[in-house]
DSSP file (Angstrom, degrees, kcal/mol; ACC not computed):
  #  RESIDUE AA STRUCTURE BP1 BP2  ACC     N-H-->O    O-->H-N    N-H-->O    O-->H-N    TCO  KAPPA ALPHA  PHI   PSI    X-CA   Y-CA   Z-CA
    1    1 A M              0   0    0      0, 0.0     2,-0.1     0, 0.0     0, 0.0   0.000 360.0 360.0 360.0 138.4   -0.8   -2.7   25.7
    2    2 A Q        -     0   0    0     34,-0.1     2,-0.3     1,-0.0    72,-0.0  -0.412 360.0-147.1 -72.6 148.2   -0.6   -5.4   23.1
    3    3 A S        -     0   0    0     -2,-0.1     2,-0.6    32,-0.1    18,-0.2  -0.749  15.4-112.6-115.2 165.7    0.9   -4.6   19.7
    4    4 A L  E     -A   20   0A   0     16,-3.6    16,-2.4    -2,-0.3     2,-0.7  -0.862  25.0-139.9 -96.7 117.7    0.2   -5.7   16.2
    5    5 A K  E     -Ab  19  75A   0     69,-3.0    71,-3.6    -2,-0.6     2,-0.4  -0.719  29.3-166.8 -81.2 117.5    3.1   -7.7   14.7
    6    6 A F  E     +Ab  18  76A   0     12,-3.1    12,-2.0    -2,-0.7     2,-0.4  -0.894  18.1 176.3-118.6 131.7    3.3   -6.4   11.1
    7    7 A E  E     -Ab  17  77A   0     69,-2.4    71,-2.7    -2,-0.4     2,-0.5  -0.997   7.0-171.9-133.5 130.6    5.1   -7.8    8.1
    8    8 A L  E     +Ab  16  78A   0      8,-2.8     7,-2.0    -2,-0.4     8,-1.5  -0.977  17.2 177.0-122.2 116.1    5.0   -6.4    4.6
    9    9 A I  E     -Ab  14  79A   0     69,-3.1    71,-2.9    -2,-0.5     5,-0.2  -0.948  13.4-175.6-126.5 137.8    6.7   -8.6    2.0
   10   10 A T        -     0   0    0      3,-2.9    71,-0.2    -2,-0.4     3,-0.1  -0.735  47.7 -97.7-116.0 171.6    7.1   -8.3   -1.8
   11   11 A P  S    S+     0   0    0      0, 0.0     3,-0.1     0, 0.0    70,-0.1   0.790 124.4  44.5 -59.5 -24.7    8.8  -10.9   -4.1
   12   12 A E  S    S-     0   0    0      1,-0.2     2,-0.3     0, 0.0    70,-0.0   0.785 123.0 -19.9 -90.2 -29.7   11.9   -8.8   -3.9
   13   13 A R        -     0   0    0     -3,-0.1    -3,-2.9     3,-0.0     2,-0.8  -0.986  63.5 -88.4-166.7 167.9   12.3   -7.9   -0.3
   14   14 A V  E     -A    9   0A   0     -2,-0.3    -5,-0.2    -5,-0.2     3,-0.2  -0.879  39.0-172.7 -89.3 111.5   10.9   -7.4    3.2
   15   15 A V  E     -     0   0A   0     -7,-2.0     2,-0.3    -2,-0.8    -6,-0.2   0.884  65.4  -2.6 -76.5 -39.3    9.6   -3.9    3.0
   16   16 A L  E     +A    8   0A   0     -8,-1.5    -8,-2.8    -3,-0.1     2,-0.4  -0.956  52.8 174.7-157.9 133.7    8.7   -3.5    6.7
   17   17 A K  E     +A    7   0A   0     -2,-0.3     2,-0.3   -10,-0.2   -10,-0.2  -0.916  38.8 110.7-140.7 112.4    8.7   -5.7    9.8
   18   18 A D  E     -A    6   0A   0    -12,-2.0   -12,-3.1    -2,-0.4     2,-0.4  -0.926  63.0 -92.1-163.9 179.2    7.8   -4.0   13.0
   19   19 A E  E     +A    5   0A   0     -2,-0.3     2,-0.3   -14,-0.2   -14,-0.2  -0.927  42.4 176.7-111.9 138.9    5.2   -3.8   15.7
   20   20 A F  E     -A    4   0A   0    -16,-2.4   -16,-3.6    -2,-0.4    34,-0.2  -0.861  40.1-126.8-135.3 166.7    2.4   -1.1   15.6
   21   21 A D  S    S-     0   0    0     32,-3.2     2,-0.3     1,-0.3    33,-0.2   0.791  92.1 -11.9 -81.1 -32.4   -0.7    0.0   17.4
   22   22 A A  E     -C   53   0A   0     31,-1.3    31,-2.6    13,-0.2     2,-0.3  -0.983  55.3-154.0-163.0 158.8   -2.8   -0.2   14.3
   23   23 A A  E     -CD  52  34A   0     11,-1.8    11,-3.3    -2,-0.3     2,-0.5  -0.983   5.7-158.0-143.2 132.6   -2.7   -0.6   10.5
   24   24 A T  E     +CD  51  33A   0     27,-3.0    27,-2.3    -2,-0.3     9,-0.2  -0.953  20.6 179.9-111.7 126.7   -5.2    0.6    7.9
   25   25 A V  E     - D   0  32A   0      7,-2.7     7,-2.5    -2,-0.5     2,-0.6  -0.935  29.7-119.4-130.6 148.3   -5.1   -1.3    4.6
   26   26 A P  E     + D   0  31A   0      0, 0.0    20,-2.5     0, 0.0     2,-0.2  -0.772  36.1 179.4 -86.7 121.3   -7.0   -1.1    1.3
   27   27 A T  E >   -ED  45  30A   0      3,-1.3     3,-1.1    -2,-0.6    18,-0.2  -0.720  44.3-106.3-112.7 168.8   -8.8   -4.3    0.4
   28   28 A R  T 3  S+     0   0    0     16,-1.9     3,-0.1     1,-0.3    17,-0.1   0.760 123.8  49.8 -63.5 -24.4  -11.0   -5.2   -2.6
   29   29 A E  T 3  S-     0   0    0      1,-0.4    -1,-0.3    15,-0.3     2,-0.2   0.525 129.0 -77.3 -91.4  -7.1  -14.0   -5.0   -0.2
   30   30 A G  E <   -D   27   0A   0     -3,-1.1    -3,-1.3     2,-0.0    -1,-0.4  -0.699  65.7 -43.4 132.5 174.4  -13.0   -1.6    1.2
   31   31 A E  E     -D   26   0A   0     -2,-0.2     2,-0.3    -5,-0.2    -7,-0.0  -0.541  55.0-171.7 -77.3 136.5  -10.5   -0.1    3.7
   32   32 A I  E     -D   25   0A   0     -7,-2.5    -7,-2.7    -2,-0.2     2,-0.5  -0.953  16.7-144.3-128.3 150.5  -10.1   -1.9    7.0
   33   33 A T  E     -D   24   0A   0     -2,-0.3     2,-0.5    -9,-0.2    -9,-0.3  -0.963  15.1-156.1-112.9 129.2   -8.3   -1.0   10.2
   34   34 A V  E     -D   23   0A   0    -11,-3.3   -11,-1.8    -2,-0.5   -30,-0.1  -0.909  13.0-179.5-109.2 127.5   -6.6   -3.9   12.1
   35   35 A L    >   -     0   0    0     -2,-0.5     3,-1.7   -13,-0.2   -13,-0.2  -0.771  45.1 -73.8-115.6 163.3   -5.9   -3.6   15.8
   36   36 A P  T 3  S+     0   0    0      0, 0.0   -32,-0.1     0, 0.0    -1,-0.1  -0.329 122.8  28.6 -54.9 139.2   -4.3   -6.0   18.2
   37   37 A G  T 3  S+     0   0    0      1,-0.2   -33,-0.0    34,-0.2    36,-0.0   0.514  84.9 159.1  85.9   4.9   -6.7   -8.9   18.8
   38   38 A H    <   -     0   0    0     -3,-1.7    36,-0.3     1,-0.1    -1,-0.2  -0.244  49.7 -97.9 -59.1 148.5   -8.4   -8.6   15.4
   39   39 A V        -     0   0    0      1,-0.1    -1,-0.1    35,-0.1    31,-0.1  -0.348  52.0 -85.6 -64.2 149.8  -10.3  -11.6   14.3
   40   40 A P        +     0   0    0      0, 0.0     2,-0.3     0, 0.0    31,-0.2  -0.269  60.7 172.7 -56.9 144.6   -8.4  -13.8   11.8
   41   41 A L  E     - F   0  70A   0     29,-1.9    29,-3.1    -3,-0.1     2,-0.4  -0.993  28.4-166.0-157.3 143.4   -8.9  -12.6    8.3
   42   42 A V  E     + F   0  69A   0     -2,-0.3     2,-0.3    27,-0.2    27,-0.2  -0.994  27.6 157.3-131.1 131.4   -7.7  -13.2    4.7
   43   43 A A  E     - F   0  68A   0     25,-2.1    25,-2.6    -2,-0.4     2,-0.4  -0.977  43.6-101.0-149.3 159.5   -8.4  -10.7    2.0
   44   44 A S  E     - F   0  67A   0     -2,-0.3   -16,-1.9    23,-0.2     2,-0.4  -0.691  38.5-130.3 -81.7 134.4   -7.3   -9.4   -1.3
   45   45 A L  E     -EF  27  66A   0     21,-2.8    21,-1.1    -2,-0.4   -18,-0.3  -0.697  18.3-150.8 -86.5 135.0   -5.2   -6.2   -1.1
   46   46 A A        -     0   0    0    -20,-2.5    19,-0.3    -2,-0.4    17,-0.1  -0.691  33.6 -87.5 -98.9 156.5   -6.2   -3.4   -3.5
   47   47 A P  S    S+     0   0    0      0, 0.0     2,-0.3     0, 0.0    17,-0.2  -0.425  84.6  83.2 -60.0 135.8   -3.8   -0.8   -4.8
   48   48 A G  E    S- G   0  63A   0     15,-2.3    15,-2.5    -2,-0.1     2,-0.4  -0.991  75.7 -39.9 165.2-157.1   -3.6    2.1   -2.3
   49   49 A M  E     - G   0  62A   0     -2,-0.3     2,-0.5    13,-0.2    13,-0.2  -0.883  34.8-154.4-111.0 132.5   -2.1    3.4    0.8
   50   50 A I  E     - G   0  61A   0     11,-2.9    11,-2.1    -2,-0.4     2,-0.5  -0.902  11.6-160.8 -99.9 132.4   -1.3    1.5    4.0
   51   51 A T  E     -CG  24  60A   0    -27,-2.3   -27,-3.0    -2,-0.5     2,-0.4  -0.969   5.6-169.7-114.3 125.3   -1.2    3.6    7.2
   52   52 A V  E     -CG  23  59A   0      7,-2.4     7,-2.2    -2,-0.5     2,-0.4  -0.917   6.5-154.4-114.0 143.4    0.5    2.3   10.2
   53   53 A V  E     +CG  22  58A   0    -31,-2.6   -32,-3.2    -2,-0.4   -31,-1.3  -0.963  17.4 168.4-122.7 129.9    0.3    3.9   13.7
   54   54 A K  E >  S- G   0  57A   0      3,-2.4     3,-1.8    -2,-0.4   -34,-0.1  -0.952  75.1 -14.9-141.4 118.9    2.8    3.7   16.4
   55   55 A G  T 3  S-     0   0    0     -2,-0.4     3,-0.1     1,-0.3    -1,-0.0   0.825 127.5 -54.0  60.4  32.2    2.7    5.8   19.5
   56   56 A G  T 3  S+     0   0    0      1,-0.3     2,-0.4     0, 0.0    -1,-0.3   0.364 113.5 117.7  84.2  -5.7    0.3    8.2   17.9
   57   57 A N  E <   -G   54   0A   0     -3,-1.8    -3,-2.4     2,-0.0     2,-0.4  -0.808  53.3-146.9 -97.9 135.2    2.5    8.8   14.8
   58   58 A E  E     -G   53   0A   0     -2,-0.4     2,-0.3    -5,-0.2    -5,-0.2  -0.794  15.2-177.7-100.6 142.0    1.3    7.8   11.4
   59   59 A S  E     -G   52   0A   0     -7,-2.2    -7,-2.4    -2,-0.4     2,-0.3  -0.937  14.4-139.9-133.3 159.3    3.5    6.5    8.6
   60   60 A Y  E     -G   51   0A   0     -2,-0.3    26,-1.9    81,-0.2     2,-0.3  -0.897  15.7-177.3-130.2 148.9    2.5    5.5    5.0
   61   61 A L  E     -GH  50  85A   0    -11,-2.1   -11,-2.9    -2,-0.3     2,-0.4  -0.982  20.9-134.6-137.9 148.7    3.3    2.9    2.4
   62   62 A A  E     -GH  49  84A   0     22,-2.7    22,-2.2    -2,-0.3     2,-0.3  -0.893  24.7-179.0-104.3 135.1    2.1    2.4   -1.2
   63   63 A V  E     -GH  48  83A   0    -15,-2.5   -15,-2.3    -2,-0.4    20,-0.2  -0.943  22.8-157.8-130.5 154.4    1.0   -1.0   -2.3
   64   64 A S        -     0   0    0     18,-1.7     2,-0.2     1,-0.5    19,-0.1   0.507  63.8 -61.9-109.9  -5.5   -0.2   -2.2   -5.7
   65   65 A G  S    S+     0   0    0     17,-0.4    16,-3.0   -19,-0.3    -1,-0.5  -0.797  70.3 119.9 145.0 174.1   -2.1   -5.4   -4.7
   66   66 A G  E     -FI  45  80A   0    -21,-1.1   -21,-2.8    14,-0.3     2,-0.3  -0.996  58.6 -52.6 139.6-144.0   -1.6   -8.7   -3.1
   67   67 A F  E     -FI  44  79A   0     12,-2.6    12,-2.5    -2,-0.3     2,-0.4  -0.968  31.5-153.0-138.7 151.5   -3.1  -10.4    0.0
   68   68 A I  E     -FI  43  78A   0    -25,-2.6   -25,-2.1    -2,-0.3     2,-0.4  -0.972   8.9-171.5-123.0 139.4   -3.4   -9.7    3.7
   69   69 A E  E     -FI  42  77A   0      8,-2.6     8,-2.9    -2,-0.4     2,-0.6  -0.993   6.2-164.6-130.8 127.3   -3.6  -12.3    6.4
   70   70 A V  E     -FI  41  76A   0    -29,-3.1   -29,-1.9    -2,-0.4     6,-0.2  -0.958  16.4-157.0-108.1 122.3   -4.5  -11.5   10.0
   71   71 A Q  E >>  - I   0  75A   0      4,-3.3     3,-1.1    -2,-0.6     4,-0.7  -0.594  28.4-108.5 -99.0 159.9   -3.6  -14.3   12.4
   72   72 A P  T 34 S+     0   0    0      0, 0.0    -1,-0.1     0, 0.0   -35,-0.1   0.717 112.5  65.7 -61.2 -22.3   -5.1  -15.0   15.8
   73   73 A D  T 34 S-     0   0    0      2,-0.1   -68,-0.2     1,-0.1     3,-0.1   0.029 124.0 -95.7 -91.2  29.0   -1.8  -14.0   17.7
   74   74 A S  T <4 S+     0   0    0     -3,-1.1   -69,-3.0   -36,-0.3     2,-0.5   0.859  81.5 141.9  60.3  37.5   -2.1  -10.3   16.5
   75   75 A R  E  <  -bI   5  71A   0     -4,-0.7    -4,-3.3   -71,-0.2     2,-0.5  -0.934  33.1-166.5-109.7 133.2    0.2  -11.0   13.6
   76   76 A M  E     -bI   6  70A   0    -71,-3.6   -69,-2.4    -2,-0.5     2,-0.5  -0.980   4.2-173.7-123.3 120.5   -0.5   -9.3   10.2
   77   77 A I  E     -bI   7  69A   0     -8,-2.9    -8,-2.6    -2,-0.5     2,-0.5  -0.963   3.1-168.5-118.3 127.4    1.2  -10.5    7.1
   78   78 A I  E     -bI   8  68A   0    -71,-2.7   -69,-3.1    -2,-0.5     2,-0.7  -0.968   6.5-166.0-116.9 122.0    0.9   -8.7    3.8
   79   79 A L  E     -bI   9  67A   0    -12,-2.5   -12,-2.6    -2,-0.5     2,-0.3  -0.916  23.4-173.9-103.5 105.7    2.2  -10.3    0.6
   80   80 A A  E     - I   0  66A   0    -71,-2.9   -14,-0.3    -2,-0.7     3,-0.2  -0.755  36.0-138.9-108.2 147.4    2.2   -7.4   -1.9
   81   81 A D  S    S-     0   0    0    -16,-3.0     2,-0.3    -2,-0.3    -1,-0.1   0.952  95.7  -7.8 -62.4 -50.0    2.9   -7.4   -5.6
   82   82 A T  S    S+     0   0    0    -17,-0.4   -18,-1.7   -72,-0.1   -17,-0.4  -0.981  71.3 177.0-142.8 152.5    4.8   -4.2   -5.0
   83   83 A A  E     -H   63   0A   0     -2,-0.3     2,-0.4   -20,-0.2   -20,-0.2  -0.974   4.1-174.0-156.7 143.6    5.3   -1.9   -2.0
   84   84 A E  E     -H   62   0A   0    -22,-2.2   -22,-2.7    -2,-0.3     2,-0.2  -0.999  25.5-122.0-141.2 141.2    7.2    1.2   -1.2
   85   85 A R  E >   -H   61   0A   0     -2,-0.4     3,-1.6   -24,-0.2     4,-0.5  -0.513  32.5-116.1 -74.2 150.0    7.8    3.2    1.9
   86   86 A A  G >  S+     0   0    0    -26,-1.9     3,-1.5     1,-0.3    -1,-0.1   0.879 114.4  57.1 -56.4 -40.1    6.8    6.8    1.6
   87   87 A E  G 3  S+     0   0    0      1,-0.3    -1,-0.3   -27,-0.2   -26,-0.1   0.645  98.8  61.5 -71.0 -12.1   10.4    8.1    2.1
   88   88 A E  G <  S+     0   0    0     -3,-1.6     2,-0.4     2,-0.0    -1,-0.3   0.611  89.2  89.1 -83.4 -12.8   11.5    6.0   -0.9
   89   89 A L    <   -     0   0    0     -3,-1.5     2,-0.6    -4,-0.5     3,-0.1  -0.727  63.5-154.2 -94.4 130.7    9.1    8.0   -3.2
   90   90 A E     >  -     0   0    0     -2,-0.4     4,-2.5     1,-0.1     3,-0.4  -0.916  13.6-144.8-101.1 118.6   10.2   11.1   -5.0
   91   91 A I  H  > S+     0   0    0     -2,-0.6     4,-2.6     1,-0.2     5,-0.2   0.832  96.0  52.9 -55.0 -39.6    7.1   13.2   -5.7
   92   92 A E  H  > S+     0   0    0      2,-0.2     4,-1.9     1,-0.2    -1,-0.2   0.917 112.7  43.7 -65.4 -42.9    8.4   14.6   -9.1
   93   93 A K  H  > S+     0   0    0     -3,-0.4     4,-2.2     2,-0.2    -2,-0.2   0.881 113.9  51.2 -68.7 -38.2    9.2   11.1  -10.4
   94   94 A V  H  X S+     0   0    0     -4,-2.5     4,-2.3     2,-0.2    -2,-0.2   0.920 110.0  49.0 -65.2 -43.6    5.9    9.7   -9.1
   95   95 A E  H  X S+     0   0    0     -4,-2.6     4,-2.3    -5,-0.2    -1,-0.2   0.889 110.8  50.7 -64.0 -39.0    3.9   12.5  -10.7
   96   96 A A  H  X S+     0   0    0     -4,-1.9     4,-2.1     2,-0.2    -1,-0.2   0.906 111.0  48.6 -65.0 -40.9    5.7   11.9  -14.0
   97   97 A A  H  X S+     0   0    0     -4,-2.2     4,-2.3     2,-0.2    -2,-0.2   0.877 109.9  52.6 -65.8 -37.7    4.9    8.2  -13.9
   98   98 A R  H  X S+     0   0    0     -4,-2.3     4,-2.2     2,-0.2    -2,-0.2   0.917 108.9  49.4 -63.3 -43.4    1.2    9.0  -13.1
   99   99 A E  H  X S+     0   0    0     -4,-2.3     4,-2.2     1,-0.2    -2,-0.2   0.902 110.8  49.9 -63.1 -41.2    1.0   11.3  -16.1
  100  100 A R  H  X S+     0   0    0     -4,-2.1     4,-2.4     1,-0.2    -1,-0.2   0.904 110.3  50.6 -62.6 -40.8    2.5    8.5  -18.3
  101  101 A A  H  X S+     0   0    0     -4,-2.3     4,-2.2     2,-0.2    22,-0.2   0.880 109.0  51.2 -66.1 -38.2    0.0    6.0  -16.9
  102  102 A E  H  X S+     0   0    0     -4,-2.2     4,-1.9     2,-0.2    -1,-0.2   0.918 111.3  47.7 -64.6 -42.7   -2.9    8.4  -17.7
  103  103 A K  H  X S+     0   0    0     -4,-2.2     4,-2.0     1,-0.2    -2,-0.2   0.905 110.7  51.8 -63.8 -41.8   -1.7    8.8  -21.3
  104  104 A L  H  X S+     0   0    0     -4,-2.4     4,-2.5     1,-0.2    -1,-0.2   0.895 107.7  52.3 -62.3 -40.5   -1.3    5.1  -21.7
  105  105 A L  H  X S+     0   0    0     -4,-2.2     4,-1.7    14,-0.2    -1,-0.2   0.915 108.4  50.5 -62.6 -42.2   -4.8    4.5  -20.5
  106  106 A L  H  < S+     0   0    0     -4,-1.9     4,-0.3     1,-0.2    -1,-0.2   0.887 114.0  45.6 -61.9 -38.5   -6.2    7.0  -23.0
  107  107 A E  H  < S+     0   0    0     -4,-2.0     3,-0.4     1,-0.2    -2,-0.2   0.870 120.4  37.9 -70.8 -37.1   -4.3    5.2  -25.8
  108  108 A K  H >X S+     0   0    0     -4,-2.5     3,-1.3     1,-0.2     4,-0.8   0.551  86.8  93.0 -95.4  -9.3   -5.2    1.7  -24.7
  109  109 A R  T 3< S+     0   0    0     -4,-1.7    -1,-0.2     1,-0.3    -2,-0.1   0.755  98.2  33.2 -63.2 -23.2   -8.8    2.1  -23.6
  110  110 A H  T 34 S+     0   0    0     -3,-0.4    -1,-0.3    -4,-0.3    -2,-0.1   0.364 101.4  80.2-110.7   4.3  -10.2    1.2  -27.1
  111  111 A V  T <4 S-     0   0    0     -3,-1.3     2,-0.3     1,-0.3    -2,-0.1   0.993 108.6 -48.5 -74.5 -65.7   -7.6   -1.3  -28.1
  112  112 A D     X  -     0   0    0     -4,-0.8     4,-2.3     1,-0.1    -1,-0.3  -0.963  51.7 -97.7-162.5 168.6   -8.8   -4.4  -26.3
  113  113 A D  H  > S+     0   0    0     -2,-0.3     4,-2.6     1,-0.2     5,-0.2   0.880 119.1  51.5 -63.0 -39.8   -9.9   -5.4  -22.8
  114  114 A L  H  > S+     0   0    0      2,-0.2     4,-2.2     1,-0.2    -1,-0.2   0.926 112.1  45.0 -65.6 -45.3   -6.5   -6.8  -21.8
  115  115 A S  H  > S+     0   0    0      1,-0.2     4,-2.2     2,-0.2    -1,-0.2   0.902 114.4  50.0 -64.3 -41.0   -4.6   -3.7  -22.8
  116  116 A S  H  X S+     0   0    0     -4,-2.3     4,-2.3    -8,-0.2    -2,-0.2   0.911 110.8  48.8 -64.3 -43.0   -7.2   -1.5  -21.1
  117  117 A A  H  X S+     0   0    0     -4,-2.6     4,-2.4     2,-0.2    -2,-0.2   0.895 111.0  50.0 -64.9 -40.7   -7.0   -3.5  -17.9
  118  118 A A  H  X S+     0   0    0     -4,-2.2     4,-2.0     2,-0.2    -1,-0.2   0.901 111.8  48.1 -64.2 -40.8   -3.2   -3.4  -17.8
  119  119 A A  H  X S+     0   0    0     -4,-2.2     4,-2.1     2,-0.2   -14,-0.2   0.888 111.3  50.5 -67.1 -38.6   -3.2    0.4  -18.3
  120  120 A M  H  X S+     0   0    0     -4,-2.3     4,-2.6     2,-0.2    -2,-0.2   0.903 109.3  51.1 -66.0 -40.8   -5.9    0.8  -15.6
  121  121 A A  H  X S+     0   0    0     -4,-2.4     4,-2.2     2,-0.2    -2,-0.2   0.900 109.6  50.4 -62.6 -40.7   -3.8   -1.3  -13.2
  122  122 A A  H  X S+     0   0    0     -4,-2.0     4,-2.2     2,-0.2    -1,-0.2   0.907 111.1  48.7 -63.5 -41.6   -0.7    0.9  -13.9
  123  123 A L  H  X S+     0   0    0     -4,-2.1     4,-2.6   -22,-0.2    -2,-0.2   0.918 109.5  51.9 -65.4 -43.0   -2.7    4.0  -13.3
  124  124 A E  H  X S+     0   0    0     -4,-2.6     4,-2.1     1,-0.2    -2,-0.2   0.910 110.3  49.6 -59.0 -42.4   -4.1    2.7  -10.0
  125  125 A R  H  X S+     0   0    0     -4,-2.2     4,-2.3     1,-0.2    -1,-0.2   0.926 112.7  46.2 -62.4 -45.1   -0.6    1.9   -8.8
  126  126 A E  H  X S+     0   0    0     -4,-2.2     4,-2.4     1,-0.2    -2,-0.2   0.858 109.9  53.5 -69.7 -34.4    0.7    5.3   -9.7
  127  127 A L  H  X S+     0   0    0     -4,-2.6     4,-2.3     2,-0.2    -1,-0.2   0.904 109.9  48.8 -64.6 -40.1   -2.2    7.1   -8.1
  128  128 A A  H  X S+     0   0    0     -4,-2.1     4,-2.2    -5,-0.2    -2,-0.2   0.926 111.8  48.7 -63.9 -44.8   -1.5    5.1   -4.9
  129  129 A R  H  X S+     0   0    0     -4,-2.3     4,-2.6     1,-0.2    -2,-0.2   0.905 111.4  50.1 -61.9 -41.8    2.2    6.1   -5.0
  130  130 A A  H  X S+     0   0    0     -4,-2.4     4,-2.6     2,-0.2     5,-0.2   0.907 109.3  51.4 -64.1 -42.0    1.3    9.7   -5.6
  131  131 A K  H  X S+     0   0    0     -4,-2.3     4,-2.3     1,-0.2    -2,-0.2   0.926 112.9  45.1 -61.3 -45.1   -1.1    9.8   -2.6
  132  132 A V  H  X S+     0   0    0     -4,-2.2     4,-2.6     2,-0.2    -2,-0.2   0.911 112.6  50.9 -66.2 -42.8    1.6    8.3   -0.3
  133  133 A A  H  X S+     0   0    0     -4,-2.6     4,-2.4     1,-0.2    -2,-0.2   0.912 112.7  46.0 -62.4 -42.6    4.3   10.6   -1.6
  134  134 A R  H  X S+     0   0    0     -4,-2.6     4,-1.9     2,-0.2    -1,-0.2   0.916 113.1  49.4 -65.9 -42.6    2.0   13.7   -1.1
  135  135 A K  H  X S+     0   0    0     -4,-2.3     4,-1.6    -5,-0.2     5,-0.2   0.904 112.7  48.1 -63.6 -41.5    1.0   12.5    2.4
  136  136 A H  H  X S+     0   0    0     -4,-2.6     4,-4.6     1,-0.2     5,-0.2   0.916 108.6  53.1 -65.3 -44.0    4.6   11.9    3.4
  137  137 A R  H  < S+     0   0    0     -4,-2.4    -1,-0.2     1,-0.2    -2,-0.2   0.879 109.9  49.8 -59.4 -37.7    5.7   15.3    2.1
  138  138 A A  H  < S+     0   0    0     -4,-1.9    -1,-0.2    -5,-0.1    -2,-0.2   0.855 126.8  24.0 -69.5 -35.0    3.1   17.0    4.2
  139  139 A G  H  < S-     0   0    0     -4,-1.6    -2,-0.2    -5,-0.1    -3,-0.2   0.741  83.1-151.2-104.9 -26.6    4.1   15.1    7.4
  140  140 A R     <  +     0   0    0     -4,-4.6     2,-0.3    -5,-0.2    -3,-0.1   0.884  39.1 152.4  53.9  45.6    7.7   14.1    6.8
  141  141 A R        -     0   0    0     -5,-0.2     2,-0.4   -83,-0.1   -81,-0.2  -0.807  28.6-155.8-101.7 147.7    7.5   11.0    9.0
  142  142 A Q        -     0   0    0     -2,-0.3     3,-0.1   -83,-0.1   -57,-0.0  -0.959  13.1-125.6-125.1 144.2    9.8    8.0    8.4
  143  143 A L        -     0   0    0     -2,-0.4     2,-0.1   -83,-0.1   -58,-0.0  -0.470  38.2 -96.6 -78.2 154.0    9.4    4.4    9.3
  144  144 A P              0   0    0      0, 0.0    -1,-0.1     0, 0.0     0, 0.0  -0.427 360.0 360.0 -67.2 148.3   12.0    2.6   11.3
  145  145 A R              0   0    0     -2,-0.1    -2,-0.0  -129,-0.1  -127,-0.0   0.435 360.0 360.0 -84.2 360.0   14.5    0.6    9.2
């Protein structure tokens, strides 16, 4: 069976490079699942959770935005603003950051559009991280290094 060659890269590092059976990613147009042989595609990545499947096992990553490219040779490249593996996230720290982001949004929502948008983006990022951390805690799966 053909596999999906997957790369997730941020400006700081290569977060994950491996082969998978499928990957589900959040795009600005909605969530999509990419399988081997998927049609070529370029899309904007939305803050959220990426789910990768290998041998029936699911693993999770948090991303804050960026771009996805699916190439004709079953290669999927994600250039993300930020990305973290589920096992890198500590639920207590993520929840505290989410609470700070919610408070900041409440403070900035009436200041100006730019401040409000920045606060909303921070909250979206923290909500994605919290979702991935909770999902990981429930399943305790780790991605290969």
